[in-house]
N, C-alpha and C positions, 0 to 999 in steps of 0.2 A: 476481383484480382486475387491471384493465388501467389503466395510467397513461399519459396522453398529454401531450406537450409539443412545443414548436416549436424547431427548430434551423435557422438560416439560412433561415427562411421556410417550411420543410417540417415537417409534423406527423409526429412519431414516436410510436410506442406501445410500451410495455414490459410484459411479463408479471410482475406483482408476486407471483404465486403460486408462482414458481419462483426463490427466492433462492439465490444462489451465494456462499457465505462464502469470502473469500480472505484471511482473517486467520490468524495463528498465536496461539493462546491463551497467556496468561501463567500458567504453572503452576510448581509446586515441583519437579516431576520430568519428565524426558524433554522438556525445553523447549530451544528454541534460545537461543543466547547470543552476545553480541558485545562487543568493546571491553573485555574483562576486567572487565566490570561484575558486581557480585554478583548471584546468582540471586534470584528473587522468593521471599519467605517469607510464610507465612500462620500467624500465631501466635495461639492463643486468648488473648483479653483476660482478665486476672485482676485482681480487687480484692476484698480481704477473703475471704469464703467463696465469692464468685462466680467461676465459670470459664466462659468462652464456648466450651464444647465439649460436644456431646451425648455423645461417646464417654467423656468424663471425668466424666459425671454432671450437667453443666450443663443448664439449661432450653432454651438456644438455642445455635446456633453464632454466635459474634461474634469475628471475627479482626482482629488488627492486621496490616495488609498492608504489606510493604516491597517496593517495586519500583523499578527503574531503567528507565524507558520506552525509552530509546535502545538497550538491549541485551537486554531480556527477552522481546520478542515484537513483534507488529505495533504500530506507533505512527505517529501523524500529528504532524508538527512544523510550526511556523510560523517566520517570520523571526526571532523572538526567540531561536532557536537560535544565531544568529551576531550578533544585534543587542542582546541583553540584555533586562533585565526590563521595559523600556517596552513590550514586545510580548508578548502571551500568546495561546495557541491559543484559549482560550474567547472572546477578544475578536475575533480575526481570522479564524477559520473561520466565515465568514458563510454560504456555500453548503453546505447539508446534503445536497442532491440535485443531481447534475450528470451530464450526458451524458458518457460515457467511451469511449475506444477502446482495445481490448486488442491488443497486437502481441507477437510473439515474436522474440527475437534469439538466435542461436546463439553462445555464448561458449566452446564446447568447445576452441577453439584460440586464444582471445584473453583477455587479462587485463582488458579494458575494453570498454565500449560506445563505439564511435567514431562520429563524425558520418557517415562513409561507411556504416557498418553500419546506422545509424538511417535514413538516406535510402533505403537498399535495402529495409528492412523495413516502412517506414511511408509509407502514402499517406493524408495527413491528410483527415479527413472533417468538420472543423469542431468536433469535440468539444473541450471546455475541459479535460478530464482525459485523461491518457495513462497507460496501465498497461503496464509492460514486464515480460514474463515472459522469463526467460533459460534457455537450455539449456546443460548438462544440467539436467534437472528431475525427478530421481528423488525418490521419496517421502521419503528420508532428509533432504531439505532442510528438512523440517518441524521437525527437532530438531538441525539442524547446529550444531556448535560452531565459530563463526567466529573467535574470539579468537586472535590470534597466527598466523593462517593466511593472511594477505595476501589478503583477499577481493577479488573483482572489483568494479569500480566504473564510473561513467559519466564520460566525458571532458568537460571544460568546453566543447569545441566542439560536442559532441552536445547538451549542455544549452542552448547558445546557439541551436541550431536549434529546440529546443522553444519557447524564448522568442519567437523570430522568428515561429513559426507559431501563437502565441497560447495555448500550454498554460499553464494556471493551476494545475493540480494534477497532480503526478507521483507515481505509485505504482510501486515497484520491489521485486523479491524478493531484494534484496541488503541487507546491513546498513547501507550508506551509499552515496550517490552519489559520495563521495570515497574515496581510499585510506585504509586503516587507519592508515598512518603517512605523513604529509605535512608534518610540522613545524608543524601548526596552520593551514595555508593555507586548507583547505576551499574550494578554488577553484570547484568545481562548485556548491556551496551559494551562494557569492557571486554567481555568474553567474545562477543561477535567480532569486534574490531581488533582483538588481540593486542589491546593497548595497555601499557606502552612497550611491551617486550618485542613483539613482531607485528607491527601495524599492518592491517589489511586495508590499505588506503583506498583501494578501488571498489570496496564493498559499500553497500547502502542499506538503510532500513527505511521502509515506507510505512507510516502509521495512519490510523483513522481512515482506512479504506472501508468500502461496503460492497460485499459480493452478494447479490440477490440469491434467494433460495433456488430459483430455477436454473441457475448456472451450475452445471454438473462438475464434480471433481474431475481432474484430468490434466492434460497437457495443453498449453496455449503458447502463442507468441505474445510477449509482453512488450508494450511500448510505454516508457515512463512519462513522457511529455512533461518534464519538470521545467519550470521557469529558470532562466539563466541568472539566478541570484548569486552574487558573490558573497555568500554566507554559508553557514553550516547546514542550512535547510532551505527548501523552497516549496511553494505550493506546486502540486503535481496532479496530473490527470491520467493515472495509469489505465491503460486500455488493453483488453485481451482480445486476441483473434483465435478462433477455435481451430484445432487441428483437423485435417481432412485425411480420409483413408481412400485407397483405391479399391473399387469393387467392380468387377466386370468391365475393366478398362475405363471406368468412370471415377473421377474424383468426387467424393461425397463428404459432407460434414460428418465428423466423427461423433455421431449421436446414436449409439447402439441402444437396444432395449435396456441393457444393464445400466448404462449411464443415465437414461431417462428414469429408470426405477430409483436410482440413488438420489437423483434430483428431487423426486417426489418424496422420498424418505426425509430429506433435509427440510422440505416444506412442511411436513407434518410434525417435525420436531421443534419448530420454532415456538 
């Protein structure tokens, strides 16, 4: 299936038969974790003689699930993260499908994404969502234990550049756009949402994604697939659909030699 939309007056087409999952699942074992939050648990519900476990002789699996979205896996958050209960993700995540641009920034020698590094890596194409993959990008990032390890983050000046260029949705493969310990300032979150002076309430940040090395930088259609949680954040399963181009009257996946070369470069850099 091909889905077409318009961006800045130009029609774009995307191949919806080739989904690219960039989420980290919330699981009980071998899962990523951040901010010292408790791991997710899936406990069979029990009442009287009923047990929600096939393995324990019950008729169905029925779990009571405990999660901490901000530390247990991929999650999408809204302005309510810094503004409180008057804002919820289920209310403010209005765009379920959005055109996104994937870029890669090397953090092997840096603690943060700076404005300078962002300017160097990013030639904006008008997409309203920006996906930032950082290097190194080894497969063990899928289950990395970030708590207490001073994870890398995004500088407020870099966030300001995104705002200036019209980014409404930011996705990163880090636990947060702010440092793990910053005295509660959350400066980058505040800049992104322009809180409290001019709230950008329809904008979102998605953290703890994972974009495999073989996925080339470029433009995609993004589906958030966020759970309808009435809170500031919810588990999400962001999925990308590659752009297609027309050649000789045929629509083909946009996988030019240059894009394949850049994908190989990413793989060799992890």
